N, CA, C and O atoms as a Maestro MAE file, in Angstrom:
{
 s_m_m2io_version
 :::
 2.0.0
}

f_m_ct {
 s_m_title
 :::
 protein
 m_atom[332] {
  # First column is atom index #
  i_m_mmod_type
  r_m_x_coord
  r_m_y_coord
  r_m_z_coord
  i_m_residue_number
  s_m_chain_name
  s_m_pdb_residue_name
  s_m_pdb_atom_name
  i_m_atomic_number
  :::
  1 25 0.838 -1.186 0.000 1 A "MET " " N  " 7
  2 3 0.000 0.000 0.000 1 A "MET " " CA " 6
  3 2 0.879 1.245 0.000 1 A "MET " " C  " 6
  4 15 1.882 1.305 0.711 1 A "MET " " O  " 8
  5 25 0.497 2.241 -0.804 2 A "ASP " " N  " 7
  6 3 1.246 3.488 -0.858 2 A "ASP " " CA " 6
  7 2 1.093 4.261 0.442 2 A "ASP " " C  " 6
  8 15 0.050 4.215 1.093 2 A "ASP " " O  " 8
  9 25 2.149 4.968 0.803 3 A "ARG " " N  " 7
  10 3 2.121 5.784 2.007 3 A "ARG " " CA " 6
  11 2 1.194 6.978 1.794 3 A "ARG " " C  " 6
  12 15 1.206 7.587 0.724 3 A "ARG " " O  " 8
  13 25 0.389 7.319 2.805 4 A "GLN " " N  " 7
  14 3 -0.526 8.452 2.749 4 A "GLN " " CA " 6
  15 2 -0.172 9.427 3.868 4 A "GLN " " C  " 6
  16 15 0.120 9.009 4.988 4 A "GLN " " O  " 8
  17 25 -0.195 10.703 3.573 5 A "PHE " " N  " 7
  18 3 0.085 11.748 4.545 5 A "PHE " " CA " 6
  19 2 -1.229 12.426 4.902 5 A "PHE " " C  " 6
  20 15 -2.072 12.641 4.031 5 A "PHE " " O  " 8
  21 25 -1.413 12.766 6.184 6 A "GLN " " N  " 7
  22 3 -2.672 13.363 6.622 6 A "GLN " " CA " 6
  23 2 -2.456 14.729 7.246 6 A "GLN " " C  " 6
  24 15 -1.381 15.040 7.758 6 A "GLN " " O  " 8
  25 25 -3.499 15.529 7.189 7 A "LEU " " N  " 7
  26 3 -3.489 16.862 7.765 7 A "LEU " " CA " 6
  27 2 -4.848 17.130 8.391 7 A "LEU " " C  " 6
  28 15 -5.876 16.776 7.815 7 A "LEU " " O  " 8
  29 25 -4.861 17.760 9.579 8 A "LYS " " N  " 7
  30 3 -6.116 18.189 10.194 8 A "LYS " " CA " 6
  31 2 -5.857 19.518 10.880 8 A "LYS " " C  " 6
  32 15 -4.871 19.671 11.601 8 A "LYS " " O  " 8
  33 25 -6.741 20.476 10.654 9 A "LYS " " N  " 7
  34 3 -6.582 21.797 11.241 9 A "LYS " " CA " 6
  35 2 -7.953 22.360 11.581 9 A "LYS " " C  " 6
  36 15 -8.890 22.220 10.795 9 A "LYS " " O  " 8
  37 25 -8.086 22.998 12.747 10 A "ASP " " N  " 7
  38 3 -9.325 23.651 13.164 10 A "ASP " " CA " 6
  39 2 -9.136 25.163 13.076 10 A "ASP " " C  " 6
  40 15 -8.123 25.697 13.527 10 A "ASP " " O  " 8
  41 25 -10.122 25.847 12.490 11 A "ILE " " N  " 7
  42 3 -10.055 27.293 12.310 11 A "ILE " " CA " 6
  43 2 -11.323 27.917 12.887 11 A "ILE " " C  " 6
  44 15 -12.421 27.546 12.473 11 A "ILE " " O  " 8
  45 25 -11.202 28.879 13.855 12 A "PRO " " N  " 7
  46 3 -12.395 29.578 14.323 12 A "PRO " " CA " 6
  47 2 -13.021 30.323 13.145 12 A "PRO " " C  " 6
  48 15 -12.300 30.817 12.278 12 A "PRO " " O  " 8
  49 25 -14.354 30.412 13.100 13 A "PHE " " N  " 7
  50 3 -14.970 31.038 11.924 13 A "PHE " " CA " 6
  51 2 -16.334 31.634 12.212 13 A "PHE " " C  " 6
  52 15 -16.971 31.361 13.230 13 A "PHE " " O  " 8
  53 25 -16.751 32.464 11.264 14 A "THR " " N  " 7
  54 3 -18.119 32.960 11.186 14 A "THR " " CA " 6
  55 2 -18.677 32.426 9.873 14 A "THR " " C  " 6
  56 15 -17.932 31.847 9.083 14 A "THR " " O  " 8
  57 25 -19.959 32.605 9.626 15 A "ASP " " N  " 7
  58 3 -20.538 32.157 8.355 15 A "ASP " " CA " 6
  59 2 -19.841 32.815 7.170 15 A "ASP " " C  " 6
  60 15 -19.602 32.169 6.150 15 A "ASP " " O  " 8
  61 25 -19.517 34.097 7.304 16 A "GLU " " N  " 7
  62 3 -18.840 34.818 6.224 16 A "GLU " " CA " 6
  63 2 -17.466 34.213 5.935 16 A "GLU " " C  " 6
  64 15 -17.107 34.011 4.775 16 A "GLU " " O  " 8
  65 25 -16.710 33.928 6.974 17 A "ILE " " N  " 7
  66 3 -15.388 33.324 6.796 17 A "ILE " " CA " 6
  67 2 -15.519 31.934 6.192 17 A "ILE " " C  " 6
  68 15 -14.719 31.556 5.335 17 A "ILE " " O  " 8
  69 25 -16.508 31.173 6.622 18 A "ASN " " N  " 7
  70 3 -16.743 29.830 6.096 18 A "ASN " " CA " 6
  71 2 -16.892 29.865 4.571 18 A "ASN " " C  " 6
  72 15 -16.222 29.108 3.870 18 A "ASN " " O  " 8
  73 25 -17.756 30.730 4.058 19 A "GLN " " N  " 7
  74 3 -17.979 30.814 2.616 19 A "GLN " " CA " 6
  75 2 -16.742 31.321 1.880 19 A "GLN " " C  " 6
  76 15 -16.435 30.858 0.781 19 A "GLN " " O  " 8
  77 25 -16.042 32.262 2.480 20 A "LYS " " N  " 7
  78 3 -14.836 32.810 1.856 20 A "LYS " " CA " 6
  79 2 -13.751 31.741 1.722 20 A "LYS " " C  " 6
  80 15 -13.088 31.661 0.688 20 A "LYS " " O  " 8
  81 25 -13.566 30.930 2.745 21 A "ILE " " N  " 7
  82 3 -12.541 29.886 2.704 21 A "ILE " " CA " 6
  83 2 -12.849 28.870 1.612 21 A "ILE " " C  " 6
  84 15 -11.958 28.488 0.853 21 A "ILE " " O  " 8
  85 25 -14.088 28.434 1.525 22 A "ILE " " N  " 7
  86 3 -14.450 27.454 0.496 22 A "ILE " " CA " 6
  87 2 -14.224 28.036 -0.892 22 A "ILE " " C  " 6
  88 15 -13.709 27.350 -1.775 22 A "ILE " " O  " 8
  89 25 -14.604 29.289 -1.090 23 A "SER " " N  " 7
  90 3 -14.401 29.949 -2.381 23 A "SER " " CA " 6
  91 2 -12.912 30.057 -2.713 23 A "SER " " C  " 6
  92 15 -12.504 29.794 -3.844 23 A "SER " " O  " 8
  93 25 -12.109 30.441 -1.730 24 A "GLU " " N  " 7
  94 3 -10.675 30.591 -1.966 24 A "GLU " " CA " 6
  95 2 -9.982 29.251 -2.196 24 A "GLU " " C  " 6
  96 15 -8.992 29.189 -2.925 24 A "GLU " " O  " 8
  97 25 -10.484 28.181 -1.589 25 A "MET " " N  " 7
  98 3 -9.910 26.855 -1.847 25 A "MET " " CA " 6
  99 2 -10.070 26.487 -3.314 25 A "MET " " C  " 6
  100 15 -9.136 25.975 -3.932 25 A "MET " " O  " 8
  101 25 -11.239 26.741 -3.871 26 A "LYS " " N  " 7
  102 3 -11.460 26.448 -5.286 26 A "LYS " " CA " 6
  103 2 -10.476 27.229 -6.149 26 A "LYS " " C  " 6
  104 15 -9.906 26.683 -7.094 26 A "LYS " " O  " 8
  105 25 -10.275 28.517 -5.823 27 A "GLU " " N  " 7
  106 3 -9.333 29.345 -6.568 27 A "GLU " " CA " 6
  107 2 -7.907 28.840 -6.405 27 A "GLU " " C  " 6
  108 15 -7.126 28.890 -7.355 27 A "GLU " " O  " 8
  109 25 -7.551 28.352 -5.212 28 A "SER " " N  " 7
  110 3 -6.199 27.835 -4.970 28 A "SER " " CA " 6
  111 2 -5.879 26.650 -5.863 28 A "SER " " C  " 6
  112 15 -4.775 26.551 -6.398 28 A "SER " " O  " 8
  113 25 -6.837 25.754 -6.023 29 A "PHE " " N  " 7
  114 3 -6.612 24.605 -6.893 29 A "PHE " " CA " 6
  115 2 -6.300 25.075 -8.309 29 A "PHE " " C  " 6
  116 15 -5.374 24.569 -8.943 29 A "PHE " " O  " 8
  117 25 -7.067 26.036 -8.802 30 A "ASP " " N  " 7
  118 3 -6.843 26.552 -10.151 30 A "ASP " " CA " 6
  119 2 -5.464 27.187 -10.278 30 A "ASP " " C  " 6
  120 15 -4.737 26.905 -11.231 30 A "ASP " " O  " 8
  121 25 -5.099 28.039 -9.326 31 A "SER " " N  " 7
  122 3 -3.833 28.760 -9.419 31 A "SER " " CA " 6
  123 2 -2.621 27.848 -9.261 31 A "SER " " C  " 6
  124 15 -1.551 28.157 -9.785 31 A "SER " " O  " 8
  125 25 -2.769 26.731 -8.550 32 A "MET " " N  " 7
  126 3 -1.655 25.799 -8.374 32 A "MET " " CA " 6
  127 2 -1.613 24.754 -9.478 32 A "MET " " C  " 6
  128 15 -0.735 23.892 -9.488 32 A "MET " " O  " 8
  129 25 -2.550 24.828 -10.398 33 A "GLY " " N  " 7
  130 3 -2.566 23.867 -11.500 33 A "GLY " " CA " 6
  131 2 -3.049 22.487 -11.100 33 A "GLY " " C  " 6
  132 15 -2.800 21.514 -11.811 33 A "GLY " " O  " 8
  133 25 -3.737 22.387 -9.970 34 A "LYS " " N  " 7
  134 3 -4.280 21.094 -9.533 34 A "LYS " " CA " 6
  135 2 -5.567 20.814 -10.289 34 A "LYS " " C  " 6
  136 15 -6.445 21.672 -10.385 34 A "LYS " " O  " 8
  137 25 -5.669 19.623 -10.815 35 A "GLN " " N  " 7
  138 3 -6.869 19.218 -11.539 35 A "GLN " " CA " 6
  139 2 -7.859 18.610 -10.554 35 A "GLN " " C  " 6
  140 15 -7.619 17.531 -10.014 35 A "GLN " " O  " 8
  141 25 -8.967 19.300 -10.323 36 A "LEU " " N  " 7
  142 3 -9.999 18.760 -9.442 36 A "LEU " " CA " 6
  143 2 -10.743 17.650 -10.156 36 A "LEU " " C  " 6
  144 15 -11.193 17.818 -11.289 36 A "LEU " " O  " 8
  145 25 -10.869 16.512 -9.486 37 A "LYS " " N  " 7
  146 3 -11.656 15.409 -10.045 37 A "LYS " " CA " 6
  147 2 -13.122 15.590 -9.695 37 A "LYS " " C  " 6
  148 15 -13.991 15.478 -10.558 37 A "LYS " " O  " 8
  149 25 -13.396 15.871 -8.420 38 A "THR " " N  " 7
  150 3 -14.777 16.084 -7.978 38 A "THR " " CA " 6
  151 2 -14.811 17.090 -6.836 38 A "THR " " C  " 6
  152 15 -13.817 17.292 -6.139 38 A "THR " " O  " 8
  153 25 -15.961 17.713 -6.658 39 A "ILE " " N  " 7
  154 3 -16.252 18.525 -5.479 39 A "ILE " " CA " 6
  155 2 -17.548 17.973 -4.910 39 A "ILE " " C  " 6
  156 15 -18.594 18.027 -5.558 39 A "ILE " " O  " 8
  157 25 -17.474 17.438 -3.688 40 A "ASN " " N  " 7
  158 3 -18.639 16.847 -3.033 40 A "ASN " " CA " 6
  159 2 -19.056 17.763 -1.887 40 A "ASN " " C  " 6
  160 15 -18.260 18.027 -0.986 40 A "ASN " " O  " 8
  161 25 -20.292 18.249 -1.913 41 A "LYS " " N  " 7
  162 3 -20.780 19.170 -0.884 41 A "LYS " " CA " 6
  163 2 -21.728 18.503 0.109 41 A "LYS " " C  " 6
  164 15 -22.497 19.187 0.784 41 A "LYS " " O  " 8
  165 25 -21.679 17.168 0.205 42 A "MET " " N  " 7
  166 3 -22.594 16.457 1.094 42 A "MET " " CA " 6
  167 2 -22.337 16.789 2.564 42 A "MET " " C  " 6
  168 15 -23.284 17.084 3.293 42 A "MET " " O  " 8
  169 25 -21.095 16.750 3.012 43 A "ASP " " N  " 7
  170 3 -20.746 17.037 4.407 43 A "ASP " " CA " 6
  171 2 -19.641 18.086 4.396 43 A "ASP " " C  " 6
  172 15 -18.474 17.763 4.616 43 A "ASP " " O  " 8
  173 25 -20.001 19.326 4.144 44 A "GLY " " N  " 7
  174 3 -19.003 20.361 3.973 44 A "GLY " " CA " 6
  175 2 -18.677 20.466 2.497 44 A "GLY " " C  " 6
  176 15 -19.569 20.475 1.649 44 A "GLY " " O  " 8
  177 25 -17.394 20.547 2.199 45 A "CYS " " N  " 7
  178 3 -16.969 20.633 0.805 45 A "CYS " " CA " 6
  179 2 -15.689 19.811 0.655 45 A "CYS " " C  " 6
  180 15 -14.637 20.191 1.170 45 A "CYS " " O  " 8
  181 25 -15.783 18.692 -0.046 46 A "ARG " " N  " 7
  182 3 -14.634 17.811 -0.246 46 A "ARG " " CA " 6
  183 2 -14.124 17.985 -1.673 46 A "ARG " " C  " 6
  184 15 -14.871 17.856 -2.643 46 A "ARG " " O  " 8
  185 25 -12.828 18.284 -1.771 47 A "PHE " " N  " 7
  186 3 -12.166 18.465 -3.054 47 A "PHE " " CA " 6
  187 2 -11.284 17.249 -3.313 47 A "PHE " " C  " 6
  188 15 -10.312 17.031 -2.589 47 A "PHE " " O  " 8
  189 25 -11.603 16.462 -4.324 48 A "ASP " " N  " 7
  190 3 -10.776 15.319 -4.705 48 A "ASP " " CA " 6
  191 2 -9.913 15.729 -5.890 48 A "ASP " " C  " 6
  192 15 -10.409 16.284 -6.871 48 A "ASP " " O  " 8
  193 25 -8.613 15.449 -5.790 49 A "TYR " " N  " 7
  194 3 -7.692 15.770 -6.872 49 A "TYR " " CA " 6
  195 2 -6.777 14.581 -7.104 49 A "TYR " " C  " 6
  196 15 -6.900 13.561 -6.426 49 A "TYR " " O  " 8
  197 25 -5.860 14.703 -8.056 50 A "ASP " " N  " 7
  198 3 -5.036 13.567 -8.477 50 A "ASP " " CA " 6
  199 2 -4.318 12.855 -7.339 50 A "ASP " " C  " 6
  200 15 -4.289 11.625 -7.317 50 A "ASP " " O  " 8
  201 25 -3.737 13.592 -6.392 51 A "ASN " " N  " 7
  202 3 -2.900 12.983 -5.357 51 A "ASN " " CA " 6
  203 2 -3.602 12.772 -4.020 51 A "ASN " " C  " 6
  204 15 -2.987 12.262 -3.084 51 A "ASN " " O  " 8
  205 25 -4.884 13.154 -3.907 52 A "GLY " " N  " 7
  206 3 -5.553 12.998 -2.619 52 A "GLY " " CA " 6
  207 2 -6.836 13.789 -2.532 52 A "GLY " " C  " 6
  208 15 -7.543 13.962 -3.525 52 A "GLY " " O  " 8
  209 25 -7.139 14.278 -1.318 53 A "TRP " " N  " 7
  210 3 -8.371 15.020 -1.097 53 A "TRP " " CA " 6
  211 2 -8.209 15.977 0.075 53 A "TRP " " C  " 6
  212 15 -7.325 15.815 0.916 53 A "TRP " " O  " 8
  213 25 -9.095 16.994 0.111 54 A "ILE " " N  " 7
  214 3 -9.189 17.931 1.225 54 A "ILE " " CA " 6
  215 2 -10.672 18.112 1.527 54 A "ILE " " C  " 6
  216 15 -11.467 18.342 0.616 54 A "ILE " " O  " 8
  217 25 -11.051 18.009 2.812 55 A "LEU " " N  " 7
  218 3 -12.433 18.213 3.240 55 A "LEU " " CA " 6
  219 2 -12.483 19.432 4.152 55 A "LEU " " C  " 6
  220 15 -11.733 19.525 5.124 55 A "LEU " " O  " 8
  221 25 -13.371 20.361 3.830 56 A "ILE " " N  " 7
  222 3 -13.591 21.546 4.651 56 A "ILE " " CA " 6
  223 2 -15.030 21.479 5.132 56 A "ILE " " C  " 6
  224 15 -15.956 21.445 4.322 56 A "ILE " " O  " 8
  225 25 -15.226 21.460 6.454 57 A "ARG " " N  " 7
  226 3 -16.590 21.377 6.974 57 A "ARG " " CA " 6
  227 2 -16.664 22.015 8.353 57 A "ARG " " C  " 6
  228 15 -15.659 22.163 9.048 57 A "ARG " " O  " 8
  229 25 -17.870 22.384 8.722 58 A "ARG " " N  " 7
  230 3 -18.108 22.911 10.059 58 A "ARG " " CA " 6
  231 2 -18.025 21.792 11.085 58 A "ARG " " C  " 6
  232 15 -18.438 20.661 10.831 58 A "ARG " " O  " 8
  233 25 -17.485 22.131 12.244 59 A "SER " " N  " 7
  234 3 -17.530 21.195 13.358 59 A "SER " " CA " 6
  235 2 -18.963 21.115 13.848 59 A "SER " " C  " 6
  236 15 -19.671 22.122 13.872 59 A "SER " " O  " 8
  237 25 -19.389 19.937 14.235 60 A "GLY " " N  " 7
  238 3 -20.729 19.783 14.785 60 A "GLY " " CA " 6
  239 2 -20.804 20.103 16.264 60 A "GLY " " C  " 6
  240 15 -21.896 20.198 16.824 60 A "GLY " " O  " 8
  241 25 -19.637 20.272 16.917 61 A "THR " " N  " 7
  242 3 -19.623 20.445 18.368 61 A "THR " " CA " 6
  243 2 -18.958 21.726 18.844 61 A "THR " " C  " 6
  244 15 -19.039 22.047 20.030 61 A "THR " " O  " 8
  245 25 -18.305 22.464 17.960 62 A "SER " " N  " 7
  246 3 -17.622 23.686 18.378 62 A "SER " " CA " 6
  247 2 -17.606 24.691 17.222 62 A "SER " " C  " 6
  248 15 -17.839 24.315 16.073 62 A "SER " " O  " 8
  249 25 -17.334 25.960 17.517 63 A "PRO " " N  " 7
  250 3 -17.381 26.989 16.472 63 A "PRO " " CA " 6
  251 2 -16.115 27.013 15.618 63 A "PRO " " C  " 6
  252 15 -15.419 28.026 15.556 63 A "PRO " " O  " 8
  253 25 -15.829 25.913 14.973 64 A "TYR " " N  " 7
  254 3 -14.631 25.802 14.147 64 A "TYR " " CA " 6
  255 2 -14.974 25.282 12.766 64 A "TYR " " C  " 6
  256 15 -15.972 24.592 12.555 64 A "TYR " " O  " 8
  257 25 -14.117 25.636 11.847 65 A "LEU " " N  " 7
  258 3 -14.137 25.051 10.519 65 A "LEU " " CA " 6
  259 2 -13.052 23.987 10.538 65 A "LEU " " C  " 6
  260 15 -11.903 24.289 10.857 65 A "LEU " " O  " 8
  261 25 -13.387 22.768 10.209 66 A "ARG " " N  " 7
  262 3 -12.420 21.668 10.230 66 A "ARG " " CA " 6
  263 2 -11.890 21.444 8.819 66 A "ARG " " C  " 6
  264 15 -12.648 21.370 7.852 66 A "ARG " " O  " 8
  265 25 -10.582 21.338 8.733 67 A "ILE " " N  " 7
  266 3 -9.937 21.042 7.459 67 A "ILE " " CA " 6
  267 2 -9.166 19.748 7.638 67 A "ILE " " C  " 6
  268 15 -8.271 19.662 8.479 67 A "ILE " " O  " 8
  269 25 -9.508 18.751 6.854 68 A "SER " " N  " 7
  270 3 -8.823 17.464 6.880 68 A "SER " " CA " 6
  271 2 -8.392 17.143 5.464 68 A "SER " " C  " 6
  272 15 -9.020 17.580 4.500 68 A "SER " " O  " 8
  273 25 -7.328 16.386 5.342 69 A "GLY " " N  " 7
  274 3 -6.888 16.014 4.009 69 A "GLY " " CA " 6
  275 2 -5.968 14.824 4.032 69 A "GLY " " C  " 6
  276 15 -5.451 14.431 5.077 69 A "GLY " " O  " 8
  277 25 -5.775 14.259 2.870 70 A "GLU " " N  " 7
  278 3 -4.885 13.118 2.714 70 A "GLU " " CA " 6
  279 2 -4.265 13.209 1.331 70 A "GLU " " C  " 6
  280 15 -4.933 13.560 0.358 70 A "GLU " " O  " 8
  281 25 -2.978 12.890 1.255 71 A "SER " " N  " 7
  282 3 -2.270 12.999 -0.012 71 A "SER " " CA " 6
  283 2 -1.206 11.918 -0.107 71 A "SER " " C  " 6
  284 15 -0.668 11.466 0.904 71 A "SER " " O  " 8
  285 25 -0.911 11.513 -1.330 72 A "SER " " N  " 7
  286 3 0.158 10.534 -1.539 72 A "SER " " CA " 6
  287 2 1.506 11.230 -1.702 72 A "SER " " C  " 6
  288 15 2.530 10.564 -1.851 72 A "SER " " O  " 8
  289 25 1.518 12.558 -1.674 73 A "VAL " " N  " 7
  290 3 2.765 13.324 -1.750 73 A "VAL " " CA " 6
  291 2 3.054 13.930 -0.385 73 A "VAL " " C  " 6
  292 15 2.231 13.845 0.526 73 A "VAL " " O  " 8
  293 25 4.213 14.534 -0.248 74 A "ASP " " N  " 7
  294 3 4.671 15.108 1.011 74 A "ASP " " CA " 6
  295 2 3.594 15.984 1.656 74 A "ASP " " C  " 6
  296 15 2.948 16.783 0.978 74 A "ASP " " O  " 8
  297 25 3.409 15.832 2.951 75 A "ILE " " N  " 7
  298 3 2.389 16.567 3.695 75 A "ILE " " CA " 6
  299 2 2.593 18.070 3.605 75 A "ILE " " C  " 6
  300 15 1.627 18.827 3.706 75 A "ILE " " O  " 8
  301 25 3.829 18.520 3.417 76 A "ASN " " N  " 7
  302 3 4.088 19.957 3.322 76 A "ASN " " CA " 6
  303 2 3.364 20.592 2.142 76 A "ASN " " C  " 6
  304 15 2.997 21.765 2.210 76 A "ASN " " O  " 8
  305 25 3.150 19.844 1.064 77 A "GLN " " N  " 7
  306 3 2.389 20.374 -0.062 77 A "GLN " " CA " 6
  307 2 0.934 20.580 0.338 77 A "GLN " " C  " 6
  308 15 0.319 21.570 -0.058 77 A "GLN " " O  " 8
  309 25 0.382 19.667 1.111 78 A "SER " " N  " 7
  310 3 -0.991 19.826 1.587 78 A "SER " " CA " 6
  311 2 -1.100 21.019 2.531 78 A "SER " " C  " 6
  312 15 -2.083 21.758 2.488 78 A "SER " " O  " 8
  313 25 -0.103 21.206 3.375 79 A "ILE " " N  " 7
  314 3 -0.113 22.341 4.298 79 A "ILE " " CA " 6
  315 2 -0.080 23.645 3.517 79 A "ILE " " C  " 6
  316 15 -0.810 24.578 3.852 79 A "ILE " " O  " 8
  317 25 0.748 23.731 2.485 80 A "GLU " " N  " 7
  318 3 0.809 24.932 1.654 80 A "GLU " " CA " 6
  319 2 -0.548 25.260 1.061 80 A "GLU " " C  " 6
  320 15 -0.930 26.429 1.009 80 A "GLU " " O  " 8
  321 25 -1.287 24.248 0.612 81 A "MET " " N  " 7
  322 3 -2.594 24.475 0.009 81 A "MET " " CA " 6
  323 2 -3.601 24.989 1.024 81 A "MET " " C  " 6
  324 15 -4.583 25.629 0.648 81 A "MET " " O  " 8
  325 25 -3.372 24.721 2.299 82 A "ASN " " N  " 7
  326 3 -4.344 25.096 3.325 82 A "ASN " " CA " 6
  327 2 -4.021 26.408 4.024 82 A "ASN " " C  " 6
  328 15 -4.711 26.779 4.974 82 A "ASN " " O  " 8
  329 25 -2.995 27.115 3.583 83 A "LYS " " N  " 7
  330 3 -2.655 28.406 4.208 83 A "LYS " " CA " 6
  331 2 -3.638 29.465 3.811 83 A "LYS " " C  " 6
  332 15 -3.515 30.613 4.237 83 A "LYS " " O  " 8
  :::
 }
 m_bond[331] {
  # First column is bond index #
  i_m_from
  i_m_to
  i_m_order
  :::
  1 1 2 1
  2 2 3 1
  3 3 4 2
  4 3 5 1
  5 5 6 1
  6 6 7 1
  7 7 8 2
  8 7 9 1
  9 9 10 1
  10 10 11 1
  11 11 12 2
  12 11 13 1
  13 13 14 1
  14 14 15 1
  15 15 16 2
  16 15 17 1
  17 17 18 1
  18 18 19 1
  19 19 20 2
  20 19 21 1
  21 21 22 1
  22 22 23 1
  23 23 24 2
  24 23 25 1
  25 25 26 1
  26 26 27 1
  27 27 28 2
  28 27 29 1
  29 29 30 1
  30 30 31 1
  31 31 32 2
  32 31 33 1
  33 33 34 1
  34 34 35 1
  35 35 36 2
  36 35 37 1
  37 37 38 1
  38 38 39 1
  39 39 40 2
  40 39 41 1
  41 41 42 1
  42 42 43 1
  43 43 44 2
  44 43 45 1
  45 45 46 1
  46 46 47 1
  47 47 48 2
  48 47 49 1
  49 49 50 1
  50 50 51 1
  51 51 52 2
  52 51 53 1
  53 53 54 1
  54 54 55 1
  55 55 56 2
  56 55 57 1
  57 57 58 1
  58 58 59 1
  59 59 60 2
  60 59 61 1
  61 61 62 1
  62 62 63 1
  63 63 64 2
  64 63 65 1
  65 65 66 1
  66 66 67 1
  67 67 68 2
  68 67 69 1
  69 69 70 1
  70 70 71 1
  71 71 72 2
  72 71 73 1
  73 73 74 1
  74 74 75 1
  75 75 76 2
  76 75 77 1
  77 77 78 1
  78 78 79 1
  79 79 80 2
  80 79 81 1
  81 81 82 1
  82 82 83 1
  83 83 84 2
  84 83 85 1
  85 85 86 1
  86 86 87 1
  87 87 88 2
  88 87 89 1
  89 89 90 1
  90 90 91 1
  91 91 92 2
  92 91 93 1
  93 93 94 1
  94 94 95 1
  95 95 96 2
  96 95 97 1
  97 97 98 1
  98 98 99 1
  99 99 100 2
  100 99 101 1
  101 101 102 1
  102 102 103 1
  103 103 104 2
  104 103 105 1
  105 105 106 1
  106 106 107 1
  107 107 108 2
  108 107 109 1
  109 109 110 1
  110 110 111 1
  111 111 112 2
  112 111 113 1
  113 113 114 1
  114 114 115 1
  115 115 116 2
  116 115 117 1
  117 117 118 1
  118 118 119 1
  119 119 120 2
  120 119 121 1
  121 121 122 1
  122 122 123 1
  123 123 124 2
  124 123 125 1
  125 125 126 1
  126 126 127 1
  127 127 128 2
  128 127 129 1
  129 129 130 1
  130 130 131 1
  131 131 132 2
  132 131 133 1
  133 133 134 1
  134 134 135 1
  135 135 136 2
  136 135 137 1
  137 137 138 1
  138 138 139 1
  139 139 140 2
  140 139 141 1
  141 141 142 1
  142 142 143 1
  143 143 144 2
  144 143 145 1
  145 145 146 1
  146 146 147 1
  147 147 148 2
  148 147 149 1
  149 149 150 1
  150 150 151 1
  151 151 152 2
  152 151 153 1
  153 153 154 1
  154 154 155 1
  155 155 156 2
  156 155 157 1
  157 157 158 1
  158 158 159 1
  159 159 160 2
  160 159 161 1
  161 161 162 1
  162 162 163 1
  163 163 164 2
  164 163 165 1
  165 165 166 1
  166 166 167 1
  167 167 168 2
  168 167 169 1
  169 169 170 1
  170 170 171 1
  171 171 172 2
  172 171 173 1
  173 173 174 1
  174 174 175 1
  175 175 176 2
  176 175 177 1
  177 177 178 1
  178 178 179 1
  179 179 180 2
  180 179 181 1
  181 181 182 1
  182 182 183 1
  183 183 184 2
  184 183 185 1
  185 185 186 1
  186 186 187 1
  187 187 188 2
  188 187 189 1
  189 189 190 1
  190 190 191 1
  191 191 192 2
  192 191 193 1
  193 193 194 1
  194 194 195 1
  195 195 196 2
  196 195 197 1
  197 197 198 1
  198 198 199 1
  199 199 200 2
  200 199 201 1
  201 201 202 1
  202 202 203 1
  203 203 204 2
  204 203 205 1
  205 205 206 1
  206 206 207 1
  207 207 208 2
  208 207 209 1
  209 209 210 1
  210 210 211 1
  211 211 212 2
  212 211 213 1
  213 213 214 1
  214 214 215 1
  215 215 216 2
  216 215 217 1
  217 217 218 1
  218 218 219 1
  219 219 220 2
  220 219 221 1
  221 221 222 1
  222 222 223 1
  223 223 224 2
  224 223 225 1
  225 225 226 1
  226 226 227 1
  227 227 228 2
  228 227 229 1
  229 229 230 1
  230 230 231 1
  231 231 232 2
  232 231 233 1
  233 233 234 1
  234 234 235 1
  235 235 236 2
  236 235 237 1
  237 237 238 1
  238 238 239 1
  239 239 240 2
  240 239 241 1
  241 241 242 1
  242 242 243 1
  243 243 244 2
  244 243 245 1
  245 245 246 1
  246 246 247 1
  247 247 248 2
  248 247 249 1
  249 249 250 1
  250 250 251 1
  251 251 252 2
  252 251 253 1
  253 253 254 1
  254 254 255 1
  255 255 256 2
  256 255 257 1
  257 257 258 1
  258 258 259 1
  259 259 260 2
  260 259 261 1
  261 261 262 1
  262 262 263 1
  263 263 264 2
  264 263 265 1
  265 265 266 1
  266 266 267 1
  267 267 268 2
  268 267 269 1
  269 269 270 1
  270 270 271 1
  271 271 272 2
  272 271 273 1
  273 273 274 1
  274 274 275 1
  275 275 276 2
  276 275 277 1
  277 277 278 1
  278 278 279 1
  279 279 280 2
  280 279 281 1
  281 281 282 1
  282 282 283 1
  283 283 284 2
  284 283 285 1
  285 285 286 1
  286 286 287 1
  287 287 288 2
  288 287 289 1
  289 289 290 1
  290 290 291 1
  291 291 292 2
  292 291 293 1
  293 293 294 1
  294 294 295 1
  295 295 296 2
  296 295 297 1
  297 297 298 1
  298 298 299 1
  299 299 300 2
  300 299 301 1
  301 301 302 1
  302 302 303 1
  303 303 304 2
  304 303 305 1
  305 305 306 1
  306 306 307 1
  307 307 308 2
  308 307 309 1
  309 309 310 1
  310 310 311 1
  311 311 312 2
  312 311 313 1
  313 313 314 1
  314 314 315 1
  315 315 316 2
  316 315 317 1
  317 317 318 1
  318 318 319 1
  319 319 320 2
  320 319 321 1
  321 321 322 1
  322 322 323 1
  323 323 324 2
  324 323 325 1
  325 325 326 1
  326 326 327 1
  327 327 328 2
  328 327 329 1
  329 329 330 1
  330 330 331 1
  331 331 332 2
  :::
 }
}
């Protein structure tokens, strides 16, 4: 099995910040030349791309936006995408 790198980050947010982050994530994929395979909005917003995925969703228990992801490439690349 290929090695997978994971990332999880909690960000305090308001509704306005929530929408802005999701919008900017879509723009980040375009500017970095990442080819999005799918965007699933069932539980937040999950972006699937060639090397992995990133899920952005509201926490159900606290006032945070949760960002989780997994990639087959170095975790530092995933961290860069989430700045």
